[in-house]
C-alpha positions as CSV (number, residue, x, y, z in Angstrom):
1,X,29.2,50.3,41.2
2,X,28.5,47.9,38.2
3,X,31.2,46.8,35.9
4,X,30.2,45.7,32.4
5,X,31.9,42.5,31.4
6,X,30.9,41.8,27.7
7,X,33.1,38.7,27.3
8,X,31.8,36.9,30.4
9,X,28.9,35.1,28.6
10,X,30.5,34.9,25.2
11,X,31.3,31.2,25.3
12,X,27.7,30.2,26.4
13,X,26.2,32.4,23.8
14,X,28.4,30.8,21.0
15,X,27.4,27.3,22.2
16,X,23.7,28.2,22.2
17,X,23.9,29.8,18.7
18,X,25.8,26.8,17.4
19,X,23.1,24.5,18.6
20,X,20.3,26.6,17.2
21,X,22.0,26.9,13.8
22,X,22.8,23.2,13.8
23,X,19.1,22.4,14.6
24,X,17.9,24.7,11.8
25,X,20.2,23.1,9.3
26,X,19.4,19.6,10.4
27,X,15.7,20.4,10.4
28,X,15.9,21.8,6.8
29,X,17.6,18.6,5.6
30,X,15.0,16.5,7.4
31,X,12.2,18.5,5.8
32,X,13.7,18.1,2.3
33,X,14.0,14.3,2.9
34,X,10.4,14.1,4.1
35,X,9.2,16.0,1.1
36,X,11.1,13.7,-1.3
37,X,9.7,10.6,0.5
38,X,6.2,12.1,0.1
39,X,6.6,12.7,-3.6
40,X,8.1,9.2,-4.1
41,X,5.1,7.7,-2.3
42,X,2.6,9.7,-4.3
43,X,4.3,8.5,-7.6
44,X,4.1,4.9,-6.3
45,X,0.4,5.3,-5.6
46,X,-0.2,6.7,-9.0
47,X,1.6,3.8,-10.7
48,X,-0.3,1.3,-8.6
49,X,-3.6,3.0,-9.5
50,X,-2.7,2.7,-13.2
51,X,-1.9,-1.0,-12.8
52,X,-5.2,-1.5,-10.9
53,X,-7.1,0.1,-13.7
54,X,-5.3,-2.2,-16.3
55,X,-6.2,-5.3,-14.2
56,X,-9.8,-4.1,-13.9
57,X,-10.0,-3.7,-17.7
58,X,-8.6,-7.2,-18.2
59,X,-11.1,-8.6,-15.7
60,X,-14.0,-7.0,-17.5
61,X,-12.8,-8.5,-20.8
62,X,-12.6,-11.9,-19.3
63,X,-16.0,-11.6,-17.7
64,X,-17.5,-10.7,-21.0
65,X,-15.8,-13.7,-22.6
66,X,-17.2,-16.0,-19.9
67,X,-20.7,-14.6,-20.3
68,X,-20.5,-15.0,-24.1
69,X,-19.3,-18.6,-23.7
70,X,-22.1,-19.4,-21.2
71,X,-24.7,-17.9,-23.5
72,X,-23.7,-20.1,-26.4
73,X,-24.7,-23.6,-25.6
74,X,-23.0,-25.3,-28.5
75,X,-19.7,-23.7,-27.6
76,X,-20.2,-24.6,-24.0
77,X,-20.9,-28.2,-24.9
78,X,-17.8,-28.4,-27.0
79,X,-15.7,-27.1,-24.1
80,X,-17.3,-29.6,-21.8
81,X,-16.6,-32.6,-24.1
82,X,-13.0,-31.4,-24.7
83,X,-12.4,-31.5,-21.0
84,X,-13.9,-35.0,-20.7
85,X,-17.2,-34.0,-19.1
86,X,-20.3,-35.9,-19.9
87,X,-23.8,-34.5,-19.9
88,X,-26.0,-36.8,-17.8
89,X,-29.2,-36.6,-15.9
90,X,-28.8,-36.7,-12.1
91,X,-30.2,-39.7,-10.3
92,X,-31.6,-38.8,-6.9
93,X,-32.2,-41.2,-4.0
94,X,-35.9,-41.7,-3.5
95,X,-37.5,-42.8,-0.2
96,X,-40.1,-45.5,-0.8
């Protein structure tokens, strides 16, 4: 004859359910933290991209100024003399 004992496994069942519920709650908080970190990283990447575009625009402007300066020989000569540079013909060593 079989006797039904409903309270025999009650403690084990409660422990298991507590662990499962705790894991679900902990997992939920972990996923929210992971999502927040992903959003924060995405915003940092967007800010870095904007900064990189700004630096690229400044670089293009400076390159245009350099090319303009190099194209104008009188202005280039004035810059060279103001820095103490002297225009001279190079003298090469000749072998007799």
